Predicted model as a PDB file, atoms N, CA, C, CB and O in Angstrom, pLDDT in the B-factor column:
MODEL        1                                                                  
ATOM      1  N   MET A   1      -3.699  92.476 -20.653  1.00 76.00           N  
ATOM      2  CA  MET A   1      -2.958  91.905 -19.603  1.00 76.00           C  
ATOM      3  C   MET A   1      -3.366  92.107 -18.724  1.00 76.00           C  
ATOM      4  CB  MET A   1      -1.900  92.099 -19.433  1.00 76.00           C  
ATOM      5  O   MET A   1      -3.030  91.162 -18.011  1.00 76.00           O  
ATOM      6  N   ARG A   2      -4.120  92.966 -17.996  1.00 83.00           N  
ATOM      7  CA  ARG A   2      -4.443  93.193 -16.897  1.00 83.00           C  
ATOM      8  C   ARG A   2      -5.614  91.864 -16.262  1.00 83.00           C  
ATOM      9  CB  ARG A   2      -4.928  94.671 -17.021  1.00 83.00           C  
ATOM     10  O   ARG A   2      -5.582  91.227 -15.210  1.00 83.00           O  
ATOM     11  N   LEU A   3      -6.685  91.823 -17.546  1.00 91.00           N  
ATOM     12  CA  LEU A   3      -7.596  90.902 -16.795  1.00 91.00           C  
ATOM     13  C   LEU A   3      -7.299  88.801 -17.679  1.00 91.00           C  
ATOM     14  CB  LEU A   3      -9.667  91.854 -17.167  1.00 91.00           C  
ATOM     15  O   LEU A   3      -7.900  87.728 -17.736  1.00 91.00           O  
ATOM     16  N   ILE A   4      -6.601  89.138 -17.927  1.00 90.00           N  
ATOM     17  CA  ILE A   4      -5.603  88.108 -18.158  1.00 90.00           C  
ATOM     18  C   ILE A   4      -5.524  87.789 -16.311  1.00 90.00           C  
ATOM     19  CB  ILE A   4      -3.929  88.781 -19.149  1.00 90.00           C  
ATOM     20  O   ILE A   4      -6.296  87.318 -15.475  1.00 90.00           O  
ATOM     21  N   MET A   5      -4.214  88.317 -16.312  1.00 89.00           N  
ATOM     22  CA  MET A   5      -3.671  88.467 -14.801  1.00 89.00           C  
ATOM     23  C   MET A   5      -4.604  88.284 -13.833  1.00 89.00           C  
ATOM     24  CB  MET A   5      -3.102  89.778 -14.489  1.00 89.00           C  
ATOM     25  O   MET A   5      -4.276  87.720 -12.789  1.00 89.00           O  
ATOM     26  N   HIS A   6      -6.300  88.872 -14.099  1.00 87.00           N  
ATOM     27  CA  HIS A   6      -6.976  87.973 -12.921  1.00 87.00           C  
ATOM     28  C   HIS A   6      -7.623  86.850 -13.320  1.00 87.00           C  
ATOM     29  CB  HIS A   6      -7.990  88.670 -12.140  1.00 87.00           C  
ATOM     30  O   HIS A   6      -8.586  86.447 -12.667  1.00 87.00           O  
ATOM     31  N   GLY A   7      -7.246  86.283 -14.287  1.00 90.00           N  
ATOM     32  CA  GLY A   7      -8.575  84.804 -14.624  1.00 90.00           C  
ATOM     33  C   GLY A   7      -9.306  84.546 -15.958  1.00 90.00           C  
ATOM     34  O   GLY A   7      -9.817  83.590 -16.541  1.00 90.00           O  
ATOM     35  N   VAL A   8      -9.035  86.327 -16.228  1.00 91.00           N  
ATOM     36  CA  VAL A   8     -10.311  85.896 -17.902  1.00 91.00           C  
ATOM     37  C   VAL A   8      -9.068  85.733 -18.707  1.00 91.00           C  
ATOM     38  CB  VAL A   8     -11.752  87.551 -18.850  1.00 91.00           C  
ATOM     39  O   VAL A   8      -7.985  86.311 -18.619  1.00 91.00           O  
ATOM     40  N   PRO A   9      -9.484  84.819 -19.499  1.00 94.00           N  
ATOM     41  CA  PRO A   9      -8.596  83.726 -20.779  1.00 94.00           C  
ATOM     42  C   PRO A   9      -8.146  84.335 -21.374  1.00 94.00           C  
ATOM     43  CB  PRO A   9      -9.169  82.804 -21.785  1.00 94.00           C  
ATOM     44  O   PRO A   9      -8.429  85.525 -21.233  1.00 94.00           O  
ATOM     45  N   GLU A  10      -7.510  84.092 -22.052  1.00 94.00           N  
ATOM     46  CA  GLU A  10      -6.683  85.235 -23.171  1.00 94.00           C  
ATOM     47  C   GLU A  10      -7.454  85.244 -24.105  1.00 94.00           C  
ATOM     48  CB  GLU A  10      -5.179  84.927 -23.820  1.00 94.00           C  
ATOM     49  O   GLU A  10      -7.853  86.341 -24.495  1.00 94.00           O  
ATOM     50  N   LYS A  11      -7.978  83.858 -24.857  1.00 95.00           N  
ATOM     51  CA  LYS A  11      -8.876  83.799 -25.835  1.00 95.00           C  
ATOM     52  C   LYS A  11     -10.188  84.751 -25.768  1.00 95.00           C  
ATOM     53  CB  LYS A  11      -9.218  82.468 -25.883  1.00 95.00           C  
ATOM     54  O   LYS A  11     -10.849  85.239 -26.685  1.00 95.00           O  
ATOM     55  N   LEU A  12     -10.318  84.833 -24.498  1.00 94.00           N  
ATOM     56  CA  LEU A  12     -11.886  86.243 -24.620  1.00 94.00           C  
ATOM     57  C   LEU A  12     -11.280  87.427 -24.899  1.00 94.00           C  
ATOM     58  CB  LEU A  12     -12.960  86.701 -22.960  1.00 94.00           C  
ATOM     59  O   LEU A  12     -11.748  88.206 -25.729  1.00 94.00           O  
ATOM     60  N   VAL A  13     -10.139  87.672 -24.197  1.00 93.00           N  
ATOM     61  CA  VAL A  13      -9.418  88.886 -23.841  1.00 93.00           C  
ATOM     62  C   VAL A  13      -9.430  88.974 -25.545  1.00 93.00           C  
ATOM     63  CB  VAL A  13      -7.780  88.815 -22.763  1.00 93.00           C  
ATOM     64  O   VAL A  13     -10.465  89.502 -25.949  1.00 93.00           O  
ATOM     65  N   LYS A  14      -8.767  88.684 -26.306  1.00 95.00           N  
ATOM     66  CA  LYS A  14      -8.285  88.920 -27.453  1.00 95.00           C  
ATOM     67  C   LYS A  14      -9.235  89.357 -28.370  1.00 95.00           C  
ATOM     68  CB  LYS A  14      -7.665  87.926 -27.862  1.00 95.00           C  
ATOM     69  O   LYS A  14      -8.914  90.403 -28.934  1.00 95.00           O  
ATOM     70  N   HIS A  15     -10.607  88.745 -28.785  1.00 95.00           N  
ATOM     71  CA  HIS A  15     -11.196  88.190 -29.619  1.00 95.00           C  
ATOM     72  C   HIS A  15     -12.380  89.120 -28.736  1.00 95.00           C  
ATOM     73  CB  HIS A  15     -11.056  86.493 -29.867  1.00 95.00           C  
ATOM     74  O   HIS A  15     -13.362  88.427 -29.001  1.00 95.00           O  
ATOM     75  N   ALA A  16     -12.859  90.121 -27.952  1.00 95.00           N  
ATOM     76  CA  ALA A  16     -12.987  90.768 -27.201  1.00 95.00           C  
ATOM     77  C   ALA A  16     -13.523  91.554 -28.152  1.00 95.00           C  
ATOM     78  CB  ALA A  16     -12.066  91.015 -26.404  1.00 95.00           C  
ATOM     79  O   ALA A  16     -13.040  91.217 -29.233  1.00 95.00           O  
ATOM     80  N   THR A  17     -14.593  92.792 -28.324  1.00 96.00           N  
ATOM     81  CA  THR A  17     -15.283  93.769 -28.763  1.00 96.00           C  
ATOM     82  C   THR A  17     -14.287  95.438 -27.435  1.00 96.00           C  
ATOM     83  CB  THR A  17     -17.397  93.144 -28.492  1.00 96.00           C  
ATOM     84  O   THR A  17     -13.415  95.301 -26.577  1.00 96.00           O  
ATOM     85  N   PRO A  18     -14.872  96.484 -27.829  1.00 96.00           N  
ATOM     86  CA  PRO A  18     -13.965  96.934 -26.971  1.00 96.00           C  
ATOM     87  C   PRO A  18     -15.129  97.476 -25.875  1.00 96.00           C  
ATOM     88  CB  PRO A  18     -12.837  98.057 -27.667  1.00 96.00           C  
ATOM     89  O   PRO A  18     -14.946  98.326 -25.004  1.00 96.00           O  
ATOM     90  N   ASP A  19     -16.476  96.688 -26.185  1.00 97.00           N  
ATOM     91  CA  ASP A  19     -17.663  97.012 -25.030  1.00 97.00           C  
ATOM     92  C   ASP A  19     -17.132  96.253 -23.986  1.00 97.00           C  
ATOM     93  CB  ASP A  19     -19.333  96.528 -25.364  1.00 97.00           C  
ATOM     94  O   ASP A  19     -16.927  96.474 -22.793  1.00 97.00           O  
ATOM     95  N   GLN A  20     -16.938  95.180 -24.829  1.00 95.00           N  
ATOM     96  CA  GLN A  20     -16.995  93.806 -23.927  1.00 95.00           C  
ATOM     97  C   GLN A  20     -15.147  93.411 -23.041  1.00 95.00           C  
ATOM     98  CB  GLN A  20     -17.524  92.237 -25.387  1.00 95.00           C  
ATOM     99  O   GLN A  20     -14.816  92.598 -22.178  1.00 95.00           O  
ATOM    100  N   LEU A  21     -14.418  94.403 -23.780  1.00 95.00           N  
ATOM    101  CA  LEU A  21     -13.188  94.459 -22.651  1.00 95.00           C  
ATOM    102  C   LEU A  21     -13.717  95.219 -21.956  1.00 95.00           C  
ATOM    103  CB  LEU A  21     -11.726  94.926 -22.948  1.00 95.00           C  
ATOM    104  O   LEU A  21     -13.620  94.796 -20.804  1.00 95.00           O  
ATOM    105  N   MET A  22     -14.435  96.472 -22.004  1.00 95.00           N  
ATOM    106  CA  MET A  22     -15.108  97.751 -20.641  1.00 95.00           C  
ATOM    107  C   MET A  22     -16.014  96.698 -18.949  1.00 95.00           C  
ATOM    108  CB  MET A  22     -17.098  99.103 -21.870  1.00 95.00           C  
ATOM    109  O   MET A  22     -15.955  96.571 -17.726  1.00 95.00           O  
ATOM    110  N   ILE A  23     -16.640  96.298 -20.027  1.00 95.00           N  
ATOM    111  CA  ILE A  23     -17.474  95.870 -18.989  1.00 95.00           C  
ATOM    112  C   ILE A  23     -16.876  94.472 -17.811  1.00 95.00           C  
ATOM    113  CB  ILE A  23     -18.823  95.450 -19.866  1.00 95.00           C  
ATOM    114  O   ILE A  23     -17.384  94.213 -16.720  1.00 95.00           O  
ATOM    115  N   MET A  24     -15.358  93.559 -18.636  1.00 94.00           N  
ATOM    116  CA  MET A  24     -14.742  92.924 -18.215  1.00 94.00           C  
ATOM    117  C   MET A  24     -14.273  93.260 -17.204  1.00 94.00           C  
ATOM    118  CB  MET A  24     -14.189  92.629 -18.817  1.00 94.00           C  
ATOM    119  O   MET A  24     -14.313  92.781 -16.071  1.00 94.00           O  
ATOM    120  N   LEU A  25     -13.375  94.915 -18.019  1.00 93.00           N  
ATOM    121  CA  LEU A  25     -12.779  95.409 -17.057  1.00 93.00           C  
ATOM    122  C   LEU A  25     -13.184  95.779 -15.563  1.00 93.00           C  
ATOM    123  CB  LEU A  25     -12.445  96.236 -17.563  1.00 93.00           C  
ATOM    124  O   LEU A  25     -12.597  95.383 -14.555  1.00 93.00           O  
ATOM    125  N   LYS A  26     -14.163  96.512 -15.605  1.00 95.00           N  
ATOM    126  CA  LYS A  26     -15.529  96.651 -14.459  1.00 95.00           C  
ATOM    127  C   LYS A  26     -15.363  95.862 -13.455  1.00 95.00           C  
ATOM    128  CB  LYS A  26     -17.003  96.248 -14.965  1.00 95.00           C  
ATOM    129  O   LYS A  26     -15.006  96.251 -12.344  1.00 95.00           O  
ATOM    130  N   ILE A  27     -15.768  93.914 -13.957  1.00 93.00           N  
ATOM    131  CA  ILE A  27     -16.069  93.244 -13.670  1.00 93.00           C  
ATOM    132  C   ILE A  27     -14.421  92.918 -12.039  1.00 93.00           C  
ATOM    133  CB  ILE A  27     -16.548  92.478 -15.090  1.00 93.00           C  
ATOM    134  O   ILE A  27     -14.281  92.647 -10.846  1.00 93.00           O  
ATOM    135  N   VAL A  28     -13.652  93.234 -13.303  1.00 92.00           N  
ATOM    136  CA  VAL A  28     -12.620  92.588 -12.080  1.00 92.00           C  
ATOM    137  C   VAL A  28     -11.878  94.719 -11.475  1.00 92.00           C  
ATOM    138  CB  VAL A  28     -10.688  90.903 -13.274  1.00 92.00           C  
ATOM    139  O   VAL A  28     -11.003  95.144 -10.720  1.00 92.00           O  
ATOM    140  N   THR A  29     -12.612  95.156 -12.124  1.00 93.00           N  
ATOM    141  CA  THR A  29     -11.941  96.229 -10.591  1.00 93.00           C  
ATOM    142  C   THR A  29     -12.985  96.323  -9.423  1.00 93.00           C  
ATOM    143  CB  THR A  29     -11.642  98.176 -11.041  1.00 93.00           C  
ATOM    144  O   THR A  29     -12.745  96.582  -8.244  1.00 93.00           O  
ATOM    145  N   ARG A  30     -14.393  96.011 -10.103  1.00 94.00           N  
ATOM    146  CA  ARG A  30     -15.352  95.329  -8.623  1.00 94.00           C  
ATOM    147  C   ARG A  30     -14.933  94.467  -8.020  1.00 94.00           C  
ATOM    148  CB  ARG A  30     -16.627  94.709  -8.757  1.00 94.00           C  
ATOM    149  O   ARG A  30     -14.725  94.657  -6.821  1.00 94.00           O  
ATOM    150  N   ASP A  31     -14.696  93.407  -8.508  1.00 91.00           N  
ATOM    151  CA  ASP A  31     -13.789  92.039  -7.619  1.00 91.00           C  
ATOM    152  C   ASP A  31     -12.828  92.741  -6.745  1.00 91.00           C  
ATOM    153  CB  ASP A  31     -12.734  90.845  -8.723  1.00 91.00           C  
ATOM    154  O   ASP A  31     -12.933  92.478  -5.547  1.00 91.00           O  
ATOM    155  N   MET A  32     -11.505  93.955  -7.254  1.00 91.00           N  
ATOM    156  CA  MET A  32     -10.721  94.086  -6.554  1.00 91.00           C  
ATOM    157  C   MET A  32     -10.806  94.900  -5.338  1.00 91.00           C  
ATOM    158  CB  MET A  32      -9.990  94.310  -7.192  1.00 91.00           C  
ATOM    159  O   MET A  32      -9.957  95.083  -4.466  1.00 91.00           O  
ATOM    160  N   ASP A  33     -11.859  95.300  -5.440  1.00 93.00           N  
ATOM    161  CA  ASP A  33     -12.136  96.730  -4.528  1.00 93.00           C  
ATOM    162  C   ASP A  33     -13.099  95.743  -3.320  1.00 93.00           C  
ATOM    163  CB  ASP A  33     -13.303  98.392  -5.625  1.00 93.00           C  
ATOM    164  O   ASP A  33     -13.051  95.955  -2.109  1.00 93.00           O  
ATOM    165  N   GLN A  34     -14.126  94.423  -4.118  1.00 94.00           N  
ATOM    166  CA  GLN A  34     -14.377  93.977  -2.317  1.00 94.00           C  
ATOM    167  C   GLN A  34     -13.634  93.049  -2.274  1.00 94.00           C  
ATOM    168  CB  GLN A  34     -15.884  93.440  -1.645  1.00 94.00           C  
ATOM    169  O   GLN A  34     -14.173  92.124  -1.667  1.00 94.00           O  
ATOM    170  N   GLN A  35     -12.369  92.741  -2.710  1.00 92.00           N  
ATOM    171  CA  GLN A  35     -11.516  91.751  -1.700  1.00 92.00           C  
ATOM    172  C   GLN A  35     -10.406  92.929  -0.891  1.00 92.00           C  
ATOM    173  CB  GLN A  35     -10.472  90.300  -2.791  1.00 92.00           C  
ATOM    174  O   GLN A  35      -9.780  92.652   0.133  1.00 92.00           O  
ATOM    175  N   ALA A  36     -10.341  94.278  -1.617  1.00 94.00           N  
ATOM    176  CA  ALA A  36      -9.389  95.081   0.004  1.00 94.00           C  
ATOM    177  C   ALA A  36     -10.397  95.896   0.306  1.00 94.00           C  
ATOM    178  CB  ALA A  36      -7.672  96.215  -0.163  1.00 94.00           C  
ATOM    179  O   ALA A  36     -10.170  97.098   0.446  1.00 94.00           O  
ATOM    180  N   ILE A  37     -11.769  95.342   0.466  1.00 94.00           N  
ATOM    181  CA  ILE A  37     -12.476  95.795   1.847  1.00 94.00           C  
ATOM    182  C   ILE A  37     -12.514  94.267   2.807  1.00 94.00           C  
ATOM    183  CB  ILE A  37     -14.341  96.513   1.473  1.00 94.00           C  
ATOM    184  O   ILE A  37     -12.699  94.298   4.024  1.00 94.00           O  
ATOM    185  N   ILE A  38     -12.324  93.068   2.095  1.00 93.00           N  
ATOM    186  CA  ILE A  38     -12.395  92.388   3.228  1.00 93.00           C  
ATOM    187  C   ILE A  38     -10.982  92.001   3.857  1.00 93.00           C  
ATOM    188  CB  ILE A  38     -13.206  91.252   2.956  1.00 93.00           C  
ATOM    189  O   ILE A  38     -10.851  91.589   5.010  1.00 93.00           O  
ATOM    190  N   ASN A  39      -9.715  92.229   2.748  1.00 93.00           N  
ATOM    191  CA  ASN A  39      -9.163  92.613   3.346  1.00 93.00           C  
ATOM    192  C   ASN A  39      -8.408  92.951   4.989  1.00 93.00           C  
ATOM    193  CB  ASN A  39      -9.507  92.913   2.858  1.00 93.00           C  
ATOM    194  O   ASN A  39      -7.727  92.368   5.833  1.00 93.00           O  
ATOM    195  N   ALA A  40      -9.068  94.317   4.748  1.00 93.00           N  
ATOM    196  CA  ALA A  40      -9.088  95.750   5.472  1.00 93.00           C  
ATOM    197  C   ALA A  40      -9.925  95.217   6.462  1.00 93.00           C  
ATOM    198  CB  ALA A  40      -9.698  97.195   4.643  1.00 93.00           C  
ATOM    199  O   ALA A  40      -9.349  95.177   7.549  1.00 93.00           O  
ATOM    200  N   ASN A  41     -11.403  94.670   6.490  1.00 92.00           N  
ATOM    201  CA  ASN A  41     -11.708  93.824   7.262  1.00 92.00           C  
ATOM    202  C   ASN A  41     -10.945  93.289   8.448  1.00 92.00           C  
ATOM    203  CB  ASN A  41     -11.950  93.079   6.587  1.00 92.00           C  
ATOM    204  O   ASN A  41     -10.878  93.701   9.606  1.00 92.00           O  
ATOM    205  N   HIS A  42     -10.245  91.993   7.686  1.00 93.00           N  
ATOM    206  CA  HIS A  42      -9.229  90.978   8.622  1.00 93.00           C  
ATOM    207  C   HIS A  42      -8.177  91.611   9.554  1.00 93.00           C  
ATOM    208  CB  HIS A  42      -8.324  90.036   7.653  1.00 93.00           C  
ATOM    209  O   HIS A  42      -7.805  91.279  10.680  1.00 93.00           O  
ATOM    210  N   ILE A  43      -7.862  92.479   8.858  1.00 93.00           N  
ATOM    211  CA  ILE A  43      -6.820  93.333   9.397  1.00 93.00           C  
ATOM    212  C   ILE A  43      -7.205  94.177  10.317  1.00 93.00           C  
ATOM    213  CB  ILE A  43      -6.211  94.041   8.502  1.00 93.00           C  
ATOM    214  O   ILE A  43      -6.360  94.465  11.164  1.00 93.00           O  
ATOM    215  N   GLY A  44      -8.536  94.795  10.416  1.00 90.00           N  
ATOM    216  CA  GLY A  44      -9.161  95.083  11.390  1.00 90.00           C  
ATOM    217  C   GLY A  44      -9.398  93.802  12.350  1.00 90.00           C  
ATOM    218  O   GLY A  44      -8.619  93.891  13.299  1.00 90.00           O  
ATOM    219  N   GLU A  45      -9.864  93.130  12.399  1.00 90.00           N  
ATOM    220  CA  GLU A  45      -9.991  92.196  13.747  1.00 90.00           C  
ATOM    221  C   GLU A  45      -9.022  91.989  14.223  1.00 90.00           C  
ATOM    222  CB  GLU A  45     -10.491  90.982  13.713  1.00 90.00           C  
ATOM    223  O   GLU A  45      -8.840  92.211  15.420  1.00 90.00           O  
ATOM    224  N   LEU A  46      -7.504  91.182  12.918  1.00 91.00           N  
ATOM    225  CA  LEU A  46      -6.511  91.184  14.127  1.00 91.00           C  
ATOM    226  C   LEU A  46      -5.401  92.652  15.095  1.00 91.00           C  
ATOM    227  CB  LEU A  46      -5.513  90.169  13.441  1.00 91.00           C  
ATOM    228  O   LEU A  46      -4.289  92.886  15.569  1.00 91.00           O  
ATOM    229  N   PHE A  47      -6.305  93.040  14.940  1.00 90.00           N  
ATOM    230  CA  PHE A  47      -5.550  94.487  15.153  1.00 90.00           C  
ATOM    231  C   PHE A  47      -7.026  94.866  16.730  1.00 90.00           C  
ATOM    232  CB  PHE A  47      -5.605  95.981  13.011  1.00 90.00           C  
ATOM    233  O   PHE A  47      -6.737  95.465  17.765  1.00 90.00           O  
ATOM    234  N   GLY A  48      -7.885  94.528  16.533  1.00 85.00           N  
ATOM    235  CA  GLY A  48      -8.364  93.972  17.638  1.00 85.00           C  
ATOM    236  C   GLY A  48      -9.457  94.605  17.945  1.00 85.00           C  
ATOM    237  O   GLY A  48      -9.956  94.872  19.038  1.00 85.00           O  
ATOM    238  N   GLY A  49      -9.937  94.922  16.363  1.00 74.00           N  
ATOM    239  CA  GLY A  49     -11.516  96.106  15.738  1.00 74.00           C  
ATOM    240  C   GLY A  49     -12.473  94.412  15.378  1.00 74.00           C  
ATOM    241  O   GLY A  49     -12.221  93.207  15.381  1.00 74.00           O  
ATOM    242  N   GLY A  50     -13.433  95.165  15.152  1.00 61.00           N  
ATOM    243  CA  GLY A  50     -14.761  93.425  14.223  1.00 61.00           C  
ATOM    244  C   GLY A  50     -16.084  94.318  14.967  1.00 61.00           C  
ATOM    245  O   GLY A  50     -16.184  95.230  15.789  1.00 61.00           O  
ATOM    246  N   SER A  51     -16.817  93.641  14.317  1.00 57.00           N  
ATOM    247  CA  SER A  51     -18.191  94.293  14.504  1.00 57.00           C  
ATOM    248  C   SER A  51     -18.797  93.547  15.509  1.00 57.00           C  
ATOM    249  CB  SER A  51     -19.108  94.328  13.239  1.00 57.00           C  
ATOM    250  O   SER A  51     -19.760  94.109  16.033  1.00 57.00           O  
ATOM    251  N   ASN A  52     -18.406  92.032  16.086  1.00 54.00           N  
ATOM    252  CA  ASN A  52     -18.523  91.294  16.872  1.00 54.00           C  
ATOM    253  C   ASN A  52     -18.072  91.565  18.463  1.00 54.00           C  
ATOM    254  CB  ASN A  52     -18.024  90.412  16.282  1.00 54.00           C  
ATOM    255  O   ASN A  52     -18.489  90.840  19.367  1.00 54.00           O  
ATOM    256  N   GLN A  53     -17.352  92.469  18.651  1.00 49.00           N  
ATOM    257  CA  GLN A  53     -17.292  93.321  19.977  1.00 49.00           C  
ATOM    258  C   GLN A  53     -17.538  94.051  20.539  1.00 49.00           C  
ATOM    259  CB  GLN A  53     -16.841  93.621  20.278  1.00 49.00           C  
ATOM    260  O   GLN A  53     -17.020  95.091  20.134  1.00 49.00           O  
ATOM    261  N   ASN A  54     -18.174  94.190  21.467  1.00 49.00           N  
ATOM    262  CA  ASN A  54     -19.585  94.537  22.599  1.00 49.00           C  
ATOM    263  C   ASN A  54     -18.120  96.068  23.009  1.00 49.00           C  
ATOM    264  CB  ASN A  54     -20.253  92.603  24.575  1.00 49.00           C  
ATOM    265  O   ASN A  54     -16.977  95.900  23.434  1.00 49.00           O  
ATOM    266  N   GLU A  55     -18.578  96.918  22.777  1.00 49.00           N  
ATOM    267  CA  GLU A  55     -18.338  98.220  23.564  1.00 49.00           C  
ATOM    268  C   GLU A  55     -18.843  98.911  24.135  1.00 49.00           C  
ATOM    269  CB  GLU A  55     -18.045  98.898  23.222  1.00 49.00           C  
ATOM    270  O   GLU A  55     -18.770 100.127  23.964  1.00 49.00           O  
ATOM    271  N   SER A  56     -19.631  98.240  25.147  1.00 45.00           N  
ATOM    272  CA  SER A  56     -20.239  99.636  26.529  1.00 45.00           C  
ATOM    273  C   SER A  56     -19.777  99.470  27.539  1.00 45.00           C  
ATOM    274  CB  SER A  56     -21.789  99.789  27.085  1.00 45.00           C  
ATOM    275  O   SER A  56     -20.046 100.226  28.473  1.00 45.00           O  
TER     276      SER A  56                                                      
ENDMDL                                                                          
END                                                                             
């Protein structure tokens, strides 16, 4: 169900082998991790942080 919620087609999930399901899950997990990092960076920028600030 988690794969389907993240955009993997239901038909693909239903007919996948266990190895294929694990690969799809790793891809979805990596995507969620990358999205969390992006969100954290944006939140940091909203509170005055950011890589473009000069702290000299």
